[in-house]
N, CA, C, O and the ligand as a Tripos MOL2 file, in Angstrom:
@<TRIPOS>MOLECULE
protein
  273   271    69     0     0
PROTEIN
NO_CHARGES

@<TRIPOS>ATOM
      1 N         -11.6580    2.0760   16.8000 N.3       1 MET1
      2 CA        -11.2330    3.3350   16.1620 C.3       1 MET1
      3 C          -9.7200    3.5190   16.3160 C.2       1 MET1
      4 O          -9.0210    3.8240   15.3500 O.2       1 MET1
      5 N          -9.2310    3.3320   17.5350 N.am      2 ASN2
      6 CA         -7.8030    3.4720   17.7970 C.3       2 ASN2
      7 C          -6.9830    2.4710   16.9920 C.2       2 ASN2
      8 O          -5.9370    2.8030   16.4360 O.2       2 ASN2
      9 N          -7.4770    1.2540   16.9430 N.am      3 LYS3
     10 CA         -6.7940    0.1900   16.2120 C.3       3 LYS3
     11 C          -6.6400    0.5610   14.7350 C.2       3 LYS3
     12 O          -5.5810    0.3650   14.1390 O.2       3 LYS3
     13 N          -7.7150    1.0990   14.1600 N.am      4 ASN4
     14 CA         -7.7330    1.4760   12.7610 C.3       4 ASN4
     15 C          -6.7000    2.5710   12.4590 C.2       4 ASN4
     16 O          -5.9840    2.4970   11.4610 O.2       4 ASN4
     17 N          -6.6340    3.5580   13.3070 N.am      5 THR5
     18 CA         -5.7000    4.6700   13.1160 C.3       5 THR5
     19 C          -4.2610    4.1690   13.1300 C.2       5 THR5
     20 O          -3.4320    4.6120   12.3360 O.2       5 THR5
     21 N          -3.9760    3.2510   14.0300 N.am      6 THR6
     22 CA         -2.6130    2.7210   14.1490 C.3       6 THR6
     23 C          -2.1970    1.9870   12.8760 C.2       6 THR6
     24 O          -1.0800    2.1720   12.3920 O.2       6 THR6
     25 N          -3.0880    1.1550   12.3320 N.am      7 SER7
     26 CA         -2.7280    0.3810   11.1450 C.3       7 SER7
     27 C          -2.5470    1.3040    9.9370 C.2       7 SER7
     28 O          -1.7000    1.0420    9.0830 O.2       7 SER7
     29 N          -3.3240    2.3690    9.8600 N.am      8 CYS8
     30 CA         -3.1880    3.3160    8.7530 C.3       8 CYS8
     31 C          -1.8100    3.9890    8.8080 C.2       8 CYS8
     32 O          -1.1540    4.1740    7.7830 O.2       8 CYS8
     33 N          -1.4000    4.3400    9.9850 N.am      9 PHE9
     34 CA         -0.0990    4.9860   10.1590 C.3       9 PHE9
     35 C           1.0170    4.0420    9.7470 C.2       9 PHE9
     36 O           1.9850    4.4560    9.1080 O.2       9 PHE9
     37 N           0.8850    2.7880   10.1070 N.am     10 ARG10
     38 CA          1.9190    1.8030    9.7760 C.3      10 ARG10
     39 C           2.0760    1.6410    8.2690 C.2      10 ARG10
     40 O           3.1930    1.4910    7.7750 O.2      10 ARG10
     41 N           0.9690    1.6700    7.5370 N.am     11 VAL11
     42 CA          1.0400    1.4890    6.0860 C.3      11 VAL11
     43 C           1.7470    2.6670    5.4250 C.2      11 VAL11
     44 O           2.5890    2.4710    4.5480 O.2      11 VAL11
     45 N           1.4130    3.8800    5.8340 N.am     12 SER12
     46 CA          2.0230    5.0520    5.2190 C.3      12 SER12
     47 C           3.5190    5.1050    5.5210 C.2      12 SER12
     48 O           4.2830    5.7100    4.7690 O.2      12 SER12
     49 N           3.9270    4.4930    6.5900 N.am     13 ASP13
     50 CA          5.3300    4.5020    6.9940 C.3      13 ASP13
     51 C           6.0960    3.3120    6.4260 C.2      13 ASP13
     52 O           7.3210    3.3420    6.3050 O.2      13 ASP13
     53 N           5.3580    2.2760    6.0840 N.am     14 ASP14
     54 CA          5.9710    0.9970    5.7360 C.3      14 ASP14
     55 C           5.3810    0.4990    4.4170 C.2      14 ASP14
     56 O           4.2750   -0.0410    4.4080 O.2      14 ASP14
     57 N           6.0820    0.6670    3.3270 N.am     15 ILE15
     58 CA          5.5360    0.3240    2.0140 C.3      15 ILE15
     59 C           5.7220   -1.1710    1.7220 C.2      15 ILE15
     60 O           6.8010   -1.7290    1.9230 O.2      15 ILE15
     61 N           4.6650   -1.7910    1.2530 N.am     16 PHE16
     62 CA          4.7990   -3.1840    0.8340 C.3      16 PHE16
     63 C           4.1180   -3.4060   -0.5090 C.2      16 PHE16
     64 O           3.2840   -2.6020   -0.9250 O.2      16 PHE16
     65 N           4.4680   -4.4850   -1.1840 N.am     17 CYS17
     66 CA          3.9560   -4.7750   -2.5160 C.3      17 CYS17
     67 C           2.4770   -5.1480   -2.4680 C.2      17 CYS17
     68 O           2.0330   -5.8910   -1.5920 O.2      17 CYS17
     69 N           1.7180   -4.6080   -3.4390 N.am     18 LEU18
     70 CA          0.2770   -4.8910   -3.5050 C.3      18 LEU18
     71 C           0.0060   -6.3380   -3.8820 C.2      18 LEU18
     72 O          -0.9930   -6.9240   -3.4660 O.2      18 LEU18
     73 N           0.9040   -6.9030   -4.6710 N.am     19 ARG19
     74 CA          0.6360   -8.2190   -5.2320 C.3      19 ARG19
     75 C           1.0830   -9.3470   -4.2880 C.2      19 ARG19
     76 O           0.3150  -10.2670   -4.0060 O.2      19 ARG19
     77 N           2.3380   -9.2660   -3.8010 N.am     20 CYS20
     78 CA          2.8650  -10.3730   -3.0040 C.3      20 CYS20
     79 C           3.0100  -10.0090   -1.5180 C.2      20 CYS20
     80 O           3.3890  -10.8530   -0.7070 O.2      20 CYS20
     81 N           2.7080   -8.7450   -1.1630 N.am     21 LYS21
     82 CA          2.7250   -8.2630    0.2190 C.3      21 LYS21
     83 C           4.1090   -8.2670    0.8570 C.2      21 LYS21
     84 O           4.2410   -8.1050    2.0710 O.2      21 LYS21
     85 N           5.1190   -8.4480    0.0510 N.am     22 GLU22
     86 CA          6.4880   -8.3990    0.5620 C.3      22 GLU22
     87 C           6.9350   -6.9430    0.6980 C.2      22 GLU22
     88 O           6.4750   -6.0680   -0.0340 O.2      22 GLU22
     89 N           7.8280   -6.7060    1.6360 N.am     23 LYS23
     90 CA          8.3280   -5.3410    1.8320 C.3      23 LYS23
     91 C           9.6400   -5.0990    1.0980 C.2      23 LYS23
     92 O          10.3330   -4.1130    1.3500 O.2      23 LYS23
     93 N           9.9650   -5.9940    0.2050 N.am     24 ASN24
     94 CA         11.2030   -5.8840   -0.5530 C.3      24 ASN24
     95 C          10.9830   -5.0280   -1.7990 C.2      24 ASN24
     96 O          11.0940   -5.5210   -2.9220 O.2      24 ASN24
     97 N          10.6660   -3.7300   -1.5950 N.am     25 VAL25
     98 CA         10.3940   -2.8150   -2.7010 C.3      25 VAL25
     99 C          11.4260   -1.6840   -2.7190 C.2      25 VAL25
    100 O          11.9580   -1.2930   -1.6800 O.2      25 VAL25
    101 N          11.6930   -1.1740   -3.9140 N.am     26 VAL26
    102 CA         12.6320   -0.0660   -4.0640 C.3      26 VAL26
    103 C          11.9260    1.1100   -4.7430 C.2      26 VAL26
    104 O          10.9320    0.9310   -5.4470 O.2      26 VAL26
    105 N          12.4500    2.2990   -4.5210 N.am     27 LYS27
    106 CA         11.8870    3.4710   -5.1940 C.3      27 LYS27
    107 C          12.2160    3.4090   -6.6740 C.2      27 LYS27
    108 O          13.3220    3.0310   -7.0630 O.2      27 LYS27
    109 N          11.2350    3.7880   -7.5010 N.am     28 ASN28
    110 CA         11.3840    3.6400   -8.9490 C.3      28 ASN28
    111 C          11.0250    4.9480   -9.6600 C.2      28 ASN28
    112 O          10.2640    4.9410  -10.6280 O.2      28 ASN28
    113 N          11.5700    6.0600   -9.1820 N.am     29 GLY29
    114 CA         11.3010    7.3510   -9.8040 C.3      29 GLY29
    115 C           9.9330    7.8840   -9.4490 C.2      29 GLY29
    116 O           9.2880    7.4070   -8.5150 O.2      29 GLY29
    117 N           9.4920    8.8860  -10.2110 N.am     30 ARG30
    118 CA          8.2020    9.5010   -9.9380 C.3      30 ARG30
    119 C           7.3340    9.5270  -11.1850 C.2      30 ARG30
    120 O           7.8400    9.4940  -12.3080 O.2      30 ARG30
    121 N           6.0130    9.5870  -10.9780 N.am     31 THR31
    122 CA          5.0900    9.6670  -12.1010 C.3      31 THR31
    123 C           4.9850   11.1090  -12.5770 C.2      31 THR31
    124 O           5.6070   12.0060  -12.0070 O.2      31 THR31
    125 N           4.1970   11.3260  -13.6230 N.am     32 LYS32
    126 CA          3.9850   12.6810  -14.1370 C.3      32 LYS32
    127 C           3.3150   13.5580  -13.0830 C.2      32 LYS32
    128 O           3.5000   14.7750  -13.0730 O.2      32 LYS32
    129 N           2.5470   12.9460  -12.2100 N.am     33 ASN33
    130 CA          1.8700   13.6830  -11.1410 C.3      33 ASN33
    131 C           2.7660   13.8760   -9.9160 C.2      33 ASN33
    132 O           2.3070   14.3210   -8.8640 O.2      33 ASN33
    133 N           4.0270   13.5420  -10.0640 N.am     34 ASN34
    134 CA          5.0210   13.6950   -9.0000 C.3      34 ASN34
    135 C           4.7350   12.8080   -7.7920 C.2      34 ASN34
    136 O           4.9990   13.1790   -6.6490 O.2      34 ASN34
    137 N           4.1970   11.6400   -8.0740 N.am     35 LYS35
    138 CA          3.9710   10.6780   -6.9950 C.3      35 LYS35
    139 C           5.0910    9.6400   -6.9850 C.2      35 LYS35
    140 O           5.5790    9.2180   -8.0340 O.2      35 LYS35
    141 N           5.4780    9.2460   -5.8020 N.am     36 GLN36
    142 CA          6.5770    8.2730   -5.6760 C.3      36 GLN36
    143 C           6.1600    6.9120   -6.2030 C.2      36 GLN36
    144 O           5.1310    6.3640   -5.8080 O.2      36 GLN36
    145 N           6.9640    6.3830   -7.0890 N.am     37 GLN37
    146 CA          6.6760    5.0770   -7.6680 C.3      37 GLN37
    147 C           7.6070    4.0300   -7.0500 C.2      37 GLN37
    148 O           8.7740    4.3070   -6.7700 O.2      37 GLN37
    149 N           7.0780    2.8370   -6.8440 N.am     38 TYR38
    150 CA          7.8640    1.7560   -6.2480 C.3      38 TYR38
    151 C           7.8910    0.5390   -7.1560 C.2      38 TYR38
    152 O           7.0100    0.3330   -7.9900 O.2      38 TYR38
    153 N           8.9270   -0.2520   -6.9640 N.am     39 TYR39
    154 CA          9.1030   -1.4480   -7.7690 C.3      39 TYR39
    155 C           9.4070   -2.6260   -6.8480 C.2      39 TYR39
    156 O          10.3160   -2.5580   -6.0210 O.2      39 TYR39
    157 N           8.6420   -3.7020   -6.9990 N.am     40 CYS40
    158 CA          8.8270   -4.8750   -6.1500 C.3      40 CYS40
    159 C           9.9040   -5.7840   -6.7210 C.2      40 CYS40
    160 O           9.8320   -6.1880   -7.8810 O.2      40 CYS40
    161 N          10.8920   -6.1010   -5.9140 N.am     41 LYS41
    162 CA         11.9820   -6.9620   -6.3700 C.3      41 LYS41
    163 C          11.5480   -8.4240   -6.4440 C.2      41 LYS41
    164 O          12.1630   -9.2160   -7.1570 O.2      41 LYS41
    165 N          10.5100   -8.7810   -5.7240 N.am     42 ILE42
    166 CA         10.0720  -10.1740   -5.6640 C.3      42 ILE42
    167 C           9.2770  -10.5620   -6.9180 C.2      42 ILE42
    168 O           9.5800  -11.5680   -7.5600 O.2      42 ILE42
    169 N           8.2630   -9.7660   -7.2620 N.am     43 CYS43
    170 CA          7.3770  -10.1370   -8.3740 C.3      43 CYS43
    171 C           7.3970   -9.1280   -9.5170 C.2      43 CYS43
    172 O           6.5870   -9.2270  -10.4390 O.2      43 CYS43
    173 N           8.3130   -8.1560   -9.4710 N.am     44 SER44
    174 CA          8.4800   -7.1610  -10.5420 C.3      44 SER44
    175 C           7.2330   -6.3090  -10.7610 C.2      44 SER44
    176 O           6.9620   -5.8660  -11.8770 O.2      44 SER44
    177 N           6.4800   -6.0860   -9.6910 N.am     45 TYR45
    178 CA          5.2630   -5.2960   -9.7860 C.3      45 TYR45
    179 C           5.5650   -3.8360   -9.4770 C.2      45 TYR45
    180 O           6.2760   -3.5350   -8.5180 O.2      45 TYR45
    181 N           5.0230   -2.9200  -10.2950 N.am     46 ARG46
    182 CA          5.2320   -1.4920  -10.0860 C.3      46 ARG46
    183 C           3.9660   -0.8340   -9.5650 C.2      46 ARG46
    184 O           2.8730   -1.1130  -10.0570 O.2      46 ARG46
    185 N           4.1030    0.0260   -8.5880 N.am     47 PHE47
    186 CA          2.9210    0.6850   -8.0320 C.3      47 PHE47
    187 C           3.2870    2.0420   -7.4540 C.2      47 PHE47
    188 O           4.4640    2.3680   -7.2970 O.2      47 PHE47
    189 N           2.2530    2.8370   -7.1360 N.am     48 ILE48
    190 CA          2.4320    4.1820   -6.6080 C.3      48 ILE48
    191 C           2.0390    4.2110   -5.1360 C.2      48 ILE48
    192 O           1.0660    3.5740   -4.7310 O.2      48 ILE48
    193 N           2.7880    4.9400   -4.3560 N.am     49 GLU49
    194 CA          2.5970    4.9830   -2.9110 C.3      49 GLU49
    195 C           1.1460    5.2960   -2.5050 C.2      49 GLU49
    196 O           0.5520    4.5900   -1.6900 O.2      49 GLU49
    197 N           0.6050    6.3430   -3.0770 N.am     50 ASN50
    198 CA         -0.7490    6.7670   -2.7350 C.3      50 ASN50
    199 C          -1.7700    5.6840   -3.0440 C.2      50 ASN50
    200 O          -2.7130    5.4630   -2.2840 O.2      50 ASN50
    201 N          -1.5710    5.0210   -4.1570 N.am     51 TYR51
    202 CA         -2.4770    3.9690   -4.5960 C.3      51 TYR51
    203 C          -2.4650    2.7910   -3.6060 C.2      51 TYR51
    204 O          -3.5040    2.1930   -3.3270 O.2      51 TYR51
    205 N          -1.3050    2.4800   -3.0960 N.am     52 THR52
    206 CA         -1.1660    1.4040   -2.1080 C.3      52 THR52
    207 C          -2.0100    1.6920   -0.8780 C.2      52 THR52
    208 O          -2.7080    0.8170   -0.3640 O.2      52 THR52
    209 N          -1.9360    2.9110   -0.4260 N.am     53 TYR53
    210 CA         -2.6520    3.3150    0.7810 C.3      53 TYR53
    211 C          -4.1590    3.1920    0.5750 C.2      53 TYR53
    212 O          -4.8680    2.6840    1.4430 O.2      53 TYR53
    213 N          -4.6440    3.6550   -0.5710 N.am     54 GLN54
    214 CA         -6.0760    3.5900   -0.8520 C.3      54 GLN54
    215 C          -6.5550    2.1490   -0.9820 C.2      54 GLN54
    216 O          -7.6380    1.8090   -0.5070 O.2      54 GLN54
    217 N          -5.7660    1.3140   -1.6120 N.am     55 ALA55
    218 CA         -6.1340   -0.0930   -1.7880 C.3      55 ALA55
    219 C          -6.2240   -0.7850   -0.4260 C.2      55 ALA55
    220 O          -7.0970   -1.6230   -0.1970 O.2      55 ALA55
    221 N          -5.3300   -0.4280    0.4490 N.am     56 TYR56
    222 CA         -5.3290   -1.0220    1.7910 C.3      56 TYR56
    223 C          -6.5940   -0.6120    2.5440 C.2      56 TYR56
    224 O          -7.2130   -1.4340    3.2210 O.2      56 TYR56
    225 N          -6.9710    0.6520    2.4260 N.am     57 LYS57
    226 CA         -8.1820    1.1330    3.0810 C.3      57 LYS57
    227 C          -9.4230    0.4300    2.5340 C.2      57 LYS57
    228 O         -10.3200    0.0520    3.2880 O.2      57 LYS57
    229 N          -9.4590    0.2620    1.2260 N.am     58 ALA58
    230 CA        -10.5820   -0.4150    0.5830 C.3      58 ALA58
    231 C         -10.6860   -1.8560    1.0690 C.2      58 ALA58
    232 O         -11.7790   -2.3890    1.2610 O.2      58 ALA58
    233 N          -9.5410   -2.4640    1.2600 N.am     59 ASP59
    234 CA         -9.4980   -3.8470    1.7310 C.3      59 ASP59
    235 C         -10.0790   -3.9440    3.1380 C.2      59 ASP59
    236 O         -10.8190   -4.8820    3.4350 O.2      59 ASP59
    237 N          -9.7620   -3.0130    3.9860 N.am     60 ILE60
    238 CA        -10.2980   -2.9790    5.3540 C.3      60 ILE60
    239 C         -11.8190   -2.8180    5.3180 C.2      60 ILE60
    240 O         -12.5410   -3.4990    6.0470 O.2      60 ILE60
    241 N         -12.2900   -1.9190    4.4710 N.am     61 ASN61
    242 CA        -13.7300   -1.6990    4.3650 C.3      61 ASN61
    243 C         -14.4560   -2.9680    3.9290 C.2      61 ASN61
    244 O         -15.5400   -3.2740    4.4270 O.2      61 ASN61
    245 N         -13.8670   -3.6880    3.0190 N.am     62 GLN62
    246 CA        -14.4720   -4.9350    2.5460 C.3      62 GLN62
    247 C         -14.5380   -5.9540    3.6830 C.2      62 GLN62
    248 O         -15.5300   -6.6680    3.8270 O.2      62 GLN62
    249 N         -13.4930   -6.0170    4.4780 N.am     63 ASN63
    250 CA        -13.4620   -6.9480    5.6060 C.3      63 ASN63
    251 C         -14.5620   -6.6130    6.6120 C.2      63 ASN63
    252 O         -15.2170   -7.5050    7.1520 O.2      63 ASN63
    253 N         -14.7520   -5.3340    6.8520 N.am     64 ILE64
    254 CA        -15.7830   -4.9090    7.8040 C.3      64 ILE64
    255 C         -17.1690   -5.3170    7.3010 C.2      64 ILE64
    256 O         -18.0040   -5.8000    8.0660 O.2      64 ILE64
    257 N         -17.3950   -5.1160    6.0160 N.am     65 ILE65
    258 CA        -18.6820   -5.4750    5.4260 C.3      65 ILE65
    259 C         -18.9270   -6.9850    5.5540 C.2      65 ILE65
    260 O         -20.0330   -7.4220    5.8710 O.2      65 ILE65
    261 N         -17.8840   -7.7600    5.3040 N.am     66 GLN66
    262 CA        -18.0120   -9.2150    5.3850 C.3      66 GLN66
    263 C         -18.3020   -9.6640    6.8160 C.2      66 GLN66
    264 O         -19.0470  -10.6190    7.0310 O.2      66 GLN66
    265 N         -17.7170   -8.9800    7.7830 N.am     67 LEU67
    266 CA        -17.8860   -9.3690    9.1810 C.3      67 LEU67
    267 C         -19.2800   -9.0310    9.6890 C.2      67 LEU67
    268 O         -19.8290   -9.7450   10.5280 O.2      67 LEU67
    269 N         -19.8470   -7.9530    9.1860 N.am     68 THR68
    270 CA        -21.1750   -7.5540    9.6400 C.3      68 THR68
    271 C         -22.2310   -8.1600    8.7580 C.2      68 THR68
    272 O         -23.4210   -7.9400    8.9800 O.2      68 THR68
    273 ZN          5.6230   -8.0860   -5.1520 Zn       69 ZN69
@<TRIPOS>BOND
     1     1     2 1
     2     2     3 1
     3     3     4 2
     4     3     5 am
     5     5     6 1
     6     6     7 1
     7     7     8 2
     8     7     9 am
     9     9    10 1
    10    10    11 1
    11    11    12 2
    12    11    13 am
    13    13    14 1
    14    14    15 1
    15    15    16 2
    16    15    17 am
    17    17    18 1
    18    18    19 1
    19    19    20 2
    20    19    21 am
    21    21    22 1
    22    22    23 1
    23    23    24 2
    24    23    25 am
    25    25    26 1
    26    26    27 1
    27    27    28 2
    28    27    29 am
    29    29    30 1
    30    30    31 1
    31    31    32 2
    32    31    33 am
    33    33    34 1
    34    34    35 1
    35    35    36 2
    36    35    37 am
    37    37    38 1
    38    38    39 1
    39    39    40 2
    40    39    41 am
    41    41    42 1
    42    42    43 1
    43    43    44 2
    44    43    45 am
    45    45    46 1
    46    46    47 1
    47    47    48 2
    48    47    49 am
    49    49    50 1
    50    50    51 1
    51    51    52 2
    52    51    53 am
    53    53    54 1
    54    54    55 1
    55    55    56 2
    56    55    57 am
    57    57    58 1
    58    58    59 1
    59    59    60 2
    60    59    61 am
    61    61    62 1
    62    62    63 1
    63    63    64 2
    64    63    65 am
    65    65    66 1
    66    66    67 1
    67    67    68 2
    68    67    69 am
    69    69    70 1
    70    70    71 1
    71    71    72 2
    72    71    73 am
    73    73    74 1
    74    74    75 1
    75    75    76 2
    76    75    77 am
    77    77    78 1
    78    78    79 1
    79    79    80 2
    80    79    81 am
    81    81    82 1
    82    82    83 1
    83    83    84 2
    84    83    85 am
    85    85    86 1
    86    86    87 1
    87    87    88 2
    88    87    89 am
    89    89    90 1
    90    90    91 1
    91    91    92 2
    92    91    93 am
    93    93    94 1
    94    94    95 1
    95    95    96 2
    96    95    97 am
    97    97    98 1
    98    98    99 1
    99    99   100 2
   100    99   101 am
   101   101   102 1
   102   102   103 1
   103   103   104 2
   104   103   105 am
   105   105   106 1
   106   106   107 1
   107   107   108 2
   108   107   109 am
   109   109   110 1
   110   110   111 1
   111   111   112 2
   112   111   113 am
   113   113   114 1
   114   114   115 1
   115   115   116 2
   116   115   117 am
   117   117   118 1
   118   118   119 1
   119   119   120 2
   120   119   121 am
   121   121   122 1
   122   122   123 1
   123   123   124 2
   124   123   125 am
   125   125   126 1
   126   126   127 1
   127   127   128 2
   128   127   129 am
   129   129   130 1
   130   130   131 1
   131   131   132 2
   132   131   133 am
   133   133   134 1
   134   134   135 1
   135   135   136 2
   136   135   137 am
   137   137   138 1
   138   138   139 1
   139   139   140 2
   140   139   141 am
   141   141   142 1
   142   142   143 1
   143   143   144 2
   144   143   145 am
   145   145   146 1
   146   146   147 1
   147   147   148 2
   148   147   149 am
   149   149   150 1
   150   150   151 1
   151   151   152 2
   152   151   153 am
   153   153   154 1
   154   154   155 1
   155   155   156 2
   156   155   157 am
   157   157   158 1
   158   158   159 1
   159   159   160 2
   160   159   161 am
   161   161   162 1
   162   162   163 1
   163   163   164 2
   164   163   165 am
   165   165   166 1
   166   166   167 1
   167   167   168 2
   168   167   169 am
   169   169   170 1
   170   170   171 1
   171   171   172 2
   172   171   173 am
   173   173   174 1
   174   174   175 1
   175   175   176 2
   176   175   177 am
   177   177   178 1
   178   178   179 1
   179   179   180 2
   180   179   181 am
   181   181   182 1
   182   182   183 1
   183   183   184 2
   184   183   185 am
   185   185   186 1
   186   186   187 1
   187   187   188 2
   188   187   189 am
   189   189   190 1
   190   190   191 1
   191   191   192 2
   192   191   193 am
   193   193   194 1
   194   194   195 1
   195   195   196 2
   196   195   197 am
   197   197   198 1
   198   198   199 1
   199   199   200 2
   200   199   201 am
   201   201   202 1
   202   202   203 1
   203   203   204 2
   204   203   205 am
   205   205   206 1
   206   206   207 1
   207   207   208 2
   208   207   209 am
   209   209   210 1
   210   210   211 1
   211   211   212 2
   212   211   213 am
   213   213   214 1
   214   214   215 1
   215   215   216 2
   216   215   217 am
   217   217   218 1
   218   218   219 1
   219   219   220 2
   220   219   221 am
   221   221   222 1
   222   222   223 1
   223   223   224 2
   224   223   225 am
   225   225   226 1
   226   226   227 1
   227   227   228 2
   228   227   229 am
   229   229   230 1
   230   230   231 1
   231   231   232 2
   232   231   233 am
   233   233   234 1
   234   234   235 1
   235   235   236 2
   236   235   237 am
   237   237   238 1
   238   238   239 1
   239   239   240 2
   240   239   241 am
   241   241   242 1
   242   242   243 1
   243   243   244 2
   244   243   245 am
   245   245   246 1
   246   246   247 1
   247   247   248 2
   248   247   249 am
   249   249   250 1
   250   250   251 1
   251   251   252 2
   252   251   253 am
   253   253   254 1
   254   254   255 1
   255   255   256 2
   256   255   257 am
   257   257   258 1
   258   258   259 1
   259   259   260 2
   260   259   261 am
   261   261   262 1
   262   262   263 1
   263   263   264 2
   264   263   265 am
   265   265   266 1
   266   266   267 1
   267   267   268 2
   268   267   269 am
   269   269   270 1
   270   270   271 1
   271   271   272 2
@<TRIPOS>SUBSTRUCTURE
     1 MET1         2 RESIDUE 1 A MET
     2 ASN2         6 RESIDUE 1 A ASN
     3 LYS3        10 RESIDUE 1 A LYS
     4 ASN4        14 RESIDUE 1 A ASN
     5 THR5        18 RESIDUE 1 A THR
     6 THR6        22 RESIDUE 1 A THR
     7 SER7        26 RESIDUE 1 A SER
     8 CYS8        30 RESIDUE 1 A CYS
     9 PHE9        34 RESIDUE 1 A PHE
    10 ARG10       38 RESIDUE 1 A ARG
    11 VAL11       42 RESIDUE 1 A VAL
    12 SER12       46 RESIDUE 1 A SER
    13 ASP13       50 RESIDUE 1 A ASP
    14 ASP14       54 RESIDUE 1 A ASP
    15 ILE15       58 RESIDUE 1 A ILE
    16 PHE16       62 RESIDUE 1 A PHE
    17 CYS17       66 RESIDUE 1 A CYS
    18 LEU18       70 RESIDUE 1 A LEU
    19 ARG19       74 RESIDUE 1 A ARG
    20 CYS20       78 RESIDUE 1 A CYS
    21 LYS21       82 RESIDUE 1 A LYS
    22 GLU22       86 RESIDUE 1 A GLU
    23 LYS23       90 RESIDUE 1 A LYS
    24 ASN24       94 RESIDUE 1 A ASN
    25 VAL25       98 RESIDUE 1 A VAL
    26 VAL26      102 RESIDUE 1 A VAL
    27 LYS27      106 RESIDUE 1 A LYS
    28 ASN28      110 RESIDUE 1 A ASN
    29 GLY29      114 RESIDUE 1 A GLY
    30 ARG30      118 RESIDUE 1 A ARG
    31 THR31      122 RESIDUE 1 A THR
    32 LYS32      126 RESIDUE 1 A LYS
    33 ASN33      130 RESIDUE 1 A ASN
    34 ASN34      134 RESIDUE 1 A ASN
    35 LYS35      138 RESIDUE 1 A LYS
    36 GLN36      142 RESIDUE 1 A GLN
    37 GLN37      146 RESIDUE 1 A GLN
    38 TYR38      150 RESIDUE 1 A TYR
    39 TYR39      154 RESIDUE 1 A TYR
    40 CYS40      158 RESIDUE 1 A CYS
    41 LYS41      162 RESIDUE 1 A LYS
    42 ILE42      166 RESIDUE 1 A ILE
    43 CYS43      170 RESIDUE 1 A CYS
    44 SER44      174 RESIDUE 1 A SER
    45 TYR45      178 RESIDUE 1 A TYR
    46 ARG46      182 RESIDUE 1 A ARG
    47 PHE47      186 RESIDUE 1 A PHE
    48 ILE48      190 RESIDUE 1 A ILE
    49 GLU49      194 RESIDUE 1 A GLU
    50 ASN50      198 RESIDUE 1 A ASN
    51 TYR51      202 RESIDUE 1 A TYR
    52 THR52      206 RESIDUE 1 A THR
    53 TYR53      210 RESIDUE 1 A TYR
    54 GLN54      214 RESIDUE 1 A GLN
    55 ALA55      218 RESIDUE 1 A ALA
    56 TYR56      222 RESIDUE 1 A TYR
    57 LYS57      226 RESIDUE 1 A LYS
    58 ALA58      230 RESIDUE 1 A ALA
    59 ASP59      234 RESIDUE 1 A ASP
    60 ILE60      238 RESIDUE 1 A ILE
    61 ASN61      242 RESIDUE 1 A ASN
    62 GLN62      246 RESIDUE 1 A GLN
    63 ASN63      250 RESIDUE 1 A ASN
    64 ILE64      254 RESIDUE 1 A ILE
    65 ILE65      258 RESIDUE 1 A ILE
    66 GLN66      262 RESIDUE 1 A GLN
    67 LEU67      266 RESIDUE 1 A LEU
    68 THR68      270 RESIDUE 1 A THR
    69 ZN69       273 GROUP 0 **** ****
């Protein structure tokens, strides 16, 4: 439980690209919903901060299912 909380905090504090997992991303304005948008300098991938966090959580859940 403690381990999980720590990794969640790290993601919200440290943005990385969904596609190439590099942290070489820049802010790219905001969406209509006023969410921060990011742009990856490595692979030119655009994504939203909130979406990154949810995708990461989903990935963890999948790993847990595979392990059990
Ligand atoms: Zn990328």
